[in-house]
C-alpha positions in Angstrom: -177.5 39.1 82.6 -176.0 38.4 79.3 -176.0 40.5 77.3 -176.9 39.1 73.5 -175.9 41.3 70.5 -178.8 42.0 67.7 -179.0 42.4 63.9 -180.0 45.4 63.2 -183.6 44.7 61.7 -183.2 45.9 58.1 -186.4 46.6 55.9 -185.5 45.3 52.1 -188.0 45.6 49.7 -187.6 44.0 45.5 -189.5 45.8 43.2 -190.6 44.6 39.7 -189.5 47.3 36.3 -190.7 50.9 36.3 -190.9 53.2 33.5 -189.9 56.4 35.5 -190.0 60.3 35.0 -187.9 63.1 36.6 -190.4 64.6 38.9 -191.3 60.9 40.2 -187.4 60.3 41.0 -187.3 63.1 42.3 -189.9 62.7 44.9 -188.5 59.3 45.7 -184.9 61.4 46.5 -187.2 63.9 48.7 -188.6 61.6 50.5 -185.4 59.4 51.6 -183.8 62.1 52.2 -186.1 62.7 55.0 -185.0 59.5 56.5 -181.5 60.6 56.6 -179.5 62.8 58.6 -177.4 63.8 55.9 -178.0 64.4 52.1 -177.6 61.2 50.6 -175.3 60.3 47.5 -176.7 60.4 44.0 -176.1 58.5 40.9 -177.1 58.1 37.3 -175.4 56.0 35.2 -171.7 57.3 35.1 -173.4 60.7 36.7 -172.6 62.5 40.4 -175.8 64.3 41.1 -176.4 66.9 43.4 -180.1 67.4 42.6 -182.5 66.2 40.7 -184.2 68.2 39.1 -181.2 70.3 38.1 -178.9 67.6 36.8 -181.0 65.7 34.9 -182.1 68.8 33.1 -178.4 69.4 32.4 -178.7 65.3 30.5 -181.4 66.1 28.8 -180.1 69.5 27.6 -177.0 67.7 26.3 -179.2 64.9 24.8 -180.0 61.7 27.6 -183.3 61.4 27.4 -182.5 57.8 30.0 -180.8 56.8 32.3 -181.1 53.0 33.1 -179.1 52.8 36.6 -179.9 55.2 39.5 -179.4 54.5 43.3 -179.1 56.7 46.7 -178.1 55.7 49.3 -177.5 57.7 52.6 -176.7 57.7 56.3 -173.0 56.0 55.4 -175.1 53.0 53.1 -178.0 52.7 56.3 -180.7 53.8 53.3 -180.0 52.7 50.2 -182.6 53.2 47.3 -180.8 50.9 43.5 -183.1 51.3 40.6 -182.1 49.2 37.4 -181.0 46.0 37.3 -181.9 45.1 40.8 -184.9 47.7 42.1 -184.3 47.4 45.2 -185.3 49.6 48.4 -183.1 48.7 51.5 -183.3 50.7 55.3 -181.0 49.1 58.1 -182.7 49.9 61.8 -185.5 51.6 59.9 -187.7 54.3 62.6 -191.5 55.2 62.2 -190.7 57.9 59.5 -188.4 55.4 57.4 -191.4 53.2 57.6 -194.1 56.1 56.5 -191.4 57.5 54.0 -191.0 54.6 52.5 -195.3 53.9 52.7 -195.5 57.0 50.3 -192.4 55.8 47.6 -193.9 52.6 47.3 -197.1 54.7 45.8 -194.7 56.1 43.6 -193.1 53.1 42.7 -196.7 51.4 41.7 -197.5 53.8 39.6 -194.8 54.3 37.5 -194.9 50.0 36.9 -195.9 49.5 33.7 -198.0 47.2 31.7 -195.6 46.8 27.9 -198.3 45.6 25.5 -196.1 44.6 22.7 -194.0 42.9 25.8 -197.3 40.8 26.9 -198.4 40.3 22.9 -194.9 38.7 22.1 -194.6 36.6 24.8 -199.3 35.3 24.1 -197.9 34.7 20.3 -194.7 32.7 21.5 -196.6 30.6 24.4 -199.2 29.9 21.3 -196.3 29.0 18.3 -194.9 26.0 20.9 -197.8 24.9 22.6 -198.7 24.1 19.0 -195.7 23.7 17.4 -193.3 20.9 19.0 -190.3 19.7 17.3 -188.1 17.2 19.1 -184.7 18.6 19.8 -185.6 22.0 19.4 -186.4 24.3 23.0 -186.8 27.8 23.1 -187.1 30.3 25.9 -190.4 31.8 26.2 -190.6 35.2 26.0 -190.1 37.2 30.1 -193.1 39.3 30.8 -190.7 41.4 32.7 -189.2 45.0 31.2 -186.2 46.3 32.1 -186.6 49.7 34.4 -186.1 53.2 32.2 -185.6 56.8 34.5 -186.4 59.5 31.8 -184.5 62.6 32.2 -187.9 64.8 31.4 -190.9 64.9 33.3 -193.9 63.6 32.9 -195.4 67.3 31.6 -192.6 67.2 29.0 -193.4 63.9 27.0 -195.7 63.9 24.6 -199.4 62.3 24.9 -199.9 58.8 23.6 -202.1 59.8 21.3 -198.6 61.8 19.6 -196.6 58.9 19.9 -198.9 56.6 18.8 -201.3 58.2 16.2 -199.3 57.4 13.6 -199.1 53.3 13.4 -203.3 53.6 14.6 -203.3 55.5 10.7 -201.5 53.1 9.4 -202.4 49.7 10.7 -206.8 51.3 10.4 -205.7 51.9 6.7 -203.9 48.6 6.4 -207.1 46.9 8.0 -209.6 48.2 4.9 -207.2 47.9 2.4 -206.8 44.0 3.3 -210.7 43.8 3.9 -211.5 45.4 0.4 -208.5 42.8 -1.4 -210.1 40.1 0.8 -214.1 40.7 -0.1 -212.7 41.1 -3.9 -210.6 37.7 -3.6 -213.6 35.6 -1.5 -215.8 36.6 -4.5 -214.0 36.3 -7.4 -212.9 32.5 -6.2 -216.3 31.8 -4.5 
């Protein structure tokens, strides 16, 4: 009987761009840390981390509010999580425990995917303009729907609410709409 050497099973998932908070990141580290026999190596941008909560808190106090690259590597690369330019999770020779952790992690990542309203509006506007105006010899790339991955060093509870972030924009747009409506009405009355 001849024995064949088989390649180990690799469970790999590519993720879309995410906007993740410190508590989400800490939960992912806890889940994938359970899959490793030794504590995983953590890096965020150019920093090596020991504990996500403590180290992100230190970074926040230093004025670092966002991380663009986050990586987790455990068991000599058997378990890998990469967030940033490429968003992937890869587990070599996954056990049932690893598959369960990956299922829970995918739920966390799914809730961190965000619909970017401004990017979507720009993409629709760009596509509309390009479909109406077709200039010969002019090739413009269409705006993309994807956003970049951002990991916030603060927790979700520390972040301002939507109303706190957008209150001024909403008021300015509302007042502008009212003034524009009044001016449009009077211009129509004078010219009509």
